[in-house]
N, C-alpha and C positions, 0 to 999 in steps of 0.2 A: 475346619478352617485351615487354609494353607499356611505353612510356616514361611516366614520371610526368607528370601534367598539373596545371595550376594555373589558377585563374580570375583574369583580369585585366580591367581596364576601360581602354579606349582612348577618347580624346575626339577625334573627327574633326569639324572645322568647328563646334566648340562642342557637339556632341551626343555623349553617352557611349554606348559600345557594350561590353557585357559579353560575354566569350568564354572558352572553355576552350582552352588551348593546351598544347603540350608545353613543359615547364619550360625546356629548353635553347634554346628559340626566342624567349624573351621579348625579348631584346635586338633581334632582327630586327624584331619587331612594334613595339617602341618607336621604333626608327629609322624604320620605315615611317610610323608615326603622325606623327613630326616632319616627315618629307618631305611628306606629304599636307597638313598644316597650313601649312607654309611655302609650298607652291604655291598653296593656296587664298587665303592672305593676300596673296600677290603679285598674284593675279588681282583680288582685291578692291581693292587699291591702284591697280592699272593702270586698272580700268574703273569703279570707284566704284559709284554707284547704278544704273548701266546693267547690271550683272551681279548676279544673285541668288546666294545661297550655292549653290543647286543648279547654276547655270551654272558657278560656280567649280569645284565638284566634278566636273561633267561634263567640263570642259576639262582638269582635272587628270588624270582617268581616261584621257581620250583621249591626252594627252601621255605618260603612263606606259606606256600600251599601245603607242604608237608606239616608244618607247624599248625596250620589251621585245621587240617584233618585230624591230627593227633589230639588237639584241644577239644574238638567236637566229639571225638570218640571217648575221651576222658569224661567230658560232661555227660555223655549218654550213659556211661558206666555209672557215674555218680548218681544220676537220676534213677537208674535201675536199682542201685544199692539202696537209695532212699525209699523207693517203692517197696522193696523187700523188707526193709526195717519197719516201715509203716505197717505192712501186713502182719509182720511178727508182733509188733506192738499191739495191734488190734486183737490178734489171737490171744496174746497174754492177758489183755484187759478182759476179754470174754471169760477166760479161764479163771482169773482172779475174782470176777464177779459171781461165779458159780460156787465158790468156796464159802461155806457159811461162816459168818463172822461171830466171833465169841463175844458174848455179852458178859459184863461183870455181874456177879451175883453178890447180893448183900449177905453178910454173915450175921 
């Protein structure tokens, strides 16, 4: 079943962009819009007339991509660590199951 869609307008670096999105994702799009504009404005303040809006957008895209790649790699490492821990846990369980259990003897 297709999710309901809605048309929204996002303003990035002063330019409006119309798009159709799934209704339940609007908040994510609005938060992304805010982050992009905050970053662009930060670069404009830092570099003034030396940086065009396009330069600010390019730098923002680069930094967001770097963060995305870094996060993906961290998640991959965490997945690999969890797999290694799971394998270790299974080996430990096998080992512990081979150890004879002591039974209490009556005196």
